[in-house]
C-alpha positions in Angstrom: 31.2 21.4 -28.3 28.5 20.0 -30.3 29.0 16.7 -28.1 28.1 18.6 -24.9 24.7 17.8 -23.3 22.7 20.5 -21.7 22.6 20.3 -17.9 19.7 18.5 -16.2 17.9 19.5 -13.5 17.8 18.3 -10.1 14.5 16.7 -10.6 15.7 14.9 -13.7 18.4 12.8 -12.4 16.8 9.8 -10.7 14.1 8.0 -12.2 12.3 5.5 -9.7 9.4 3.3 -9.4 6.4 5.5 -7.3 6.7 4.8 -3.3 3.9 1.9 -2.3 1.6 3.2 -0.2 2.4 0.3 2.5 6.4 1.5 2.5 4.9 5.0 2.9 2.9 5.2 5.6 5.1 2.5 7.8 8.0 5.1 7.3 5.7 8.1 7.7 4.3 7.1 11.1 8.1 6.2 12.0 9.0 9.7 11.3 5.7 11.7 13.1 7.2 9.8 16.2 10.6 11.3 15.7 9.1 15.1 14.6 7.0 14.6 18.0 10.2 14.1 20.2 11.7 16.8 18.7 9.0 19.0 19.4 9.8 17.7 22.7 12.9 18.8 22.7 12.4 22.3 21.3 9.9 22.6 23.8 12.2 22.0 26.8 15.6 23.8 25.8 13.6 27.0 24.7 14.8 26.3 20.8 13.9 28.6 17.8 13.9 26.9 14.0 12.5 28.9 11.4 11.8 26.7 8.1 11.5 28.0 4.6 9.6 26.6 1.8 10.3 27.3 -1.7 9.3 25.9 -5.4 7.5 26.6 -8.2 3.9 26.3 -8.6 2.9 22.4 -7.9 6.4 21.4 -6.3 4.6 19.9 -3.3 5.3 22.1 -0.8 2.1 22.4 1.1 1.6 18.4 1.0 5.1 18.5 2.4 4.2 21.0 5.2 0.9 19.0 5.6 3.2 16.2 6.6 5.3 17.9 8.8 2.8 18.8 10.8 -0.2 16.4 10.7 0.9 15.1 13.9 2.3 17.8 16.0 0.9 20.7 18.1 0.0 23.9 16.2 1.4 25.6 18.9 4.9 24.3 18.8 4.9 24.2 14.8 3.2 27.0 13.4 2.8 27.8 9.5 3.0 30.6 8.1 1.5 31.5 4.5 1.0 34.9 3.8 -1.7 36.5 1.8 -0.4 39.6 -1.0 1.1 42.1 1.1 -1.5 45.0 1.9 -0.8 49.0 0.6 0.5 50.0 4.1 3.0 46.5 4.0 3.8 47.5 0.9 5.1 51.3 2.2 7.3 49.2 4.8 10.7 48.1 4.9 10.7 44.8 3.1 11.2 42.3 5.7 9.1 44.1 8.2 6.5 41.9 7.5 7.8 38.9 8.0 9.7 39.5 11.4 6.8 39.2 13.5 6.6 35.9 12.6 10.0 34.6 13.4 9.8 32.1 16.3 10.3 32.4 19.6 12.0 30.7 21.5 10.3 26.8 21.2 8.6 27.4 18.6 9.3 26.1 15.0 7.8 28.0 12.2 7.3 26.9 8.4 6.9 29.4 6.0 4.8 28.5 3.2 6.6 30.9 1.0 8.7 33.9 2.2 10.8 36.4 2.2 11.9 34.8 -1.4 8.7 36.2 -2.9 10.8 39.0 -4.1 13.6 37.1 -5.4 10.8 34.8 -7.0 7.0 36.1 -7.9 7.7 39.3 -7.8 10.6 39.3 -9.8 9.2 37.7 -12.4 5.4 38.8 -12.6 6.9 42.4 -12.6 5.6 43.2 -8.9 8.9 44.7 -8.0 11.5 46.7 -10.0 14.9 45.6 -10.8 16.8 47.5 -8.7 14.3 46.2 -5.4 15.3 42.5 -6.5 19.1 43.7 -6.4 18.5 44.8 -2.9 17.0 42.0 -1.5 19.5 39.8 -2.8 22.4 42.2 -1.9 20.9 42.5 2.0 19.0 38.8 2.3 22.2 37.1 3.6 23.1 39.8 6.2 19.5 39.5 7.4 19.6 36.0 7.7 23.1 36.4 9.8 21.3 38.0 11.9 18.4 35.5 12.3 20.7 32.7 13.2 23.2 35.4 15.3 20.1 35.6 17.0 20.0 32.0 18.0 17.3 30.9 15.1 17.8 27.6 13.0 17.1 28.9 9.6 16.2 25.6 7.6 15.2 26.2 3.9 14.5 24.1 1.2 13.5 24.4 -2.7 11.0 21.5 -4.1 12.3 21.3 -7.4 10.1 19.7 -10.0 10.0 19.1 -13.8 7.8 21.0 -16.0 6.1 18.2 -17.2 5.0 17.0 -14.0 4.2 20.5 -13.1 1.9 20.3 -16.0 0.3 17.6 -14.9 -0.1 18.4 -11.1 -2.2 21.8 -12.5 -4.0 20.0 -14.9 -4.9 17.6 -12.0 -5.8 21.2 -9.9 -8.4 22.2 -12.6 -10.2 18.9 -13.6 -10.6 17.7 -9.3 -13.0 19.9 -7.6 -11.2 19.4 -4.3 -8.0 20.8 -5.5 -9.5 24.3 -7.4 -8.8 26.4 -4.7 -5.3 25.7 -5.2 -4.7 27.2 -8.8 -5.1 30.9 -8.6 -5.2 33.8 -11.7 -1.3 34.1 -11.0 -0.7 30.1 -11.4 -1.8 30.4 -14.5 0.3 33.4 -15.9 3.1 31.8 -14.1 2.7 28.7 -16.1 4.4 30.3 -19.8 7.1 31.8 -17.7 9.1 28.6 -16.8 12.9 29.8 -17.9 12.1 33.3 -16.4 11.5 31.6 -13.2 14.8 29.5 -13.8 16.6 32.5 -14.0 15.5 33.7 -11.1 15.8 30.4 -9.0 19.4 30.6 -10.3 20.0 34.4 -9.7 18.5 33.9 -5.7 20.6 30.3 -5.3 23.5 32.4 -6.2 23.4 35.3 -4.0 21.5 33.9 -0.5 23.2 29.9 -0.2 25.5 30.8 2.3 27.2 28.9 5.0 25.0 30.2 7.7 21.8 30.0 5.7 22.3 27.1 2.8 19.6 25.7 0.6 18.5 22.6 0.2 17.2 20.8 -3.0 14.5 18.1 -2.7 13.7 16.6 -6.1 9.8 16.5 -5.6 8.5 13.9 -8.4 7.4 11.3 -6.3 5.4 13.0 -3.3 5.6 10.2 -0.9 9.5 10.2 -1.4 9.9 13.9 -1.4 7.6 13.8 1.6 9.8 11.3 3.8 12.9 13.0 2.5 12.7 16.4 4.1 11.1 15.1 7.4 14.3 12.7 7.3 16.4 15.4 6.4 14.8 18.2 8.8 15.2 16.0 11.9 19.0 15.5 10.7 19.5 19.1 11.1 18.3 19.9 14.6 20.5 17.8 17.0 17.3 16.7 19.6 17.3 13.6 22.4 14.1 11.9 23.6 13.5 13.3 26.6 12.1 10.6 29.3 8.4 10.4 29.7 6.4 9.6 32.8 4.2 6.4 32.6 0.8 7.7 31.9 -2.1 5.9 33.3 -5.9 6.6 33.4 -7.1 6.7 36.7 -10.5 4.6 37.7 -13.9 6.8 37.4 -17.5 5.8 37.3 -19.8 6.2 34.7 -23.6 5.8 35.2 -24.4 7.9 38.4 -26.1 10.7 36.7 -29.7 10.2 35.5 -29.8 10.9 31.8 -31.4 14.0 30.6 -34.4 14.5 28.7 -32.6 17.6 27.3 -33.7 17.7 23.2 -30.1 17.6 21.7 -30.1 18.4 18.1 -28.4 15.6 16.5 -27.0 16.0 13.0 -28.7 13.4 10.7 -26.8 10.0 10.4 -26.4 10.2 6.4 -23.8 7.5 6.4 
């Protein structure tokens, strides 16, 4: 028994050299073209797609979502990142605040954290009772089955990061003035509760990793790789085809027939 090694977390299984910027940009551009094709297909066929992103603080959820959405229409790819519930929302049925944000036909809705807050942050930080957590875990598969039966394509991602890399990223947020907004008091309180979050994650997987709504785990040690891997996987989960596009040709126009105006435009200072 003494020779048995402790199992590594999914984030620790593979160590690779960082992806080079040129290689990353080339592949990301290719995937962005495919996301545009997917967007056109979803709109054309009236598909309803719901993508859930979960993971610890600093796992890379925001950066991955940004990589998915930066070249597509925000009217089709809609990101939902709900704030803490209001007192009114706390009195409602738990799933009630999330239902209005579910996708309609022709939409891809991405949840930057979702109803799984109850299984993670709320559980670990004591914002709900153990009974409420258990009711959530028991009821979520049924709720998600109803979503799938209603025609929603539900895809759930967990981004897995190691303790060492998480700490490096959180410290970087402290030191970089561009990232301080990403660091909340809740992140600081959560930092020392790694094992409790591990227990919460494992209980969540055990209860909600179903055949109709499975969890997909992505290693996020390398930010560039996880973005490419998730986009590639997302594209593989929604069968789509390249729709025919009418060739676009700019018409001729005449410029310069209108006399320049003497209106006193307020031009901004050209400091750069």
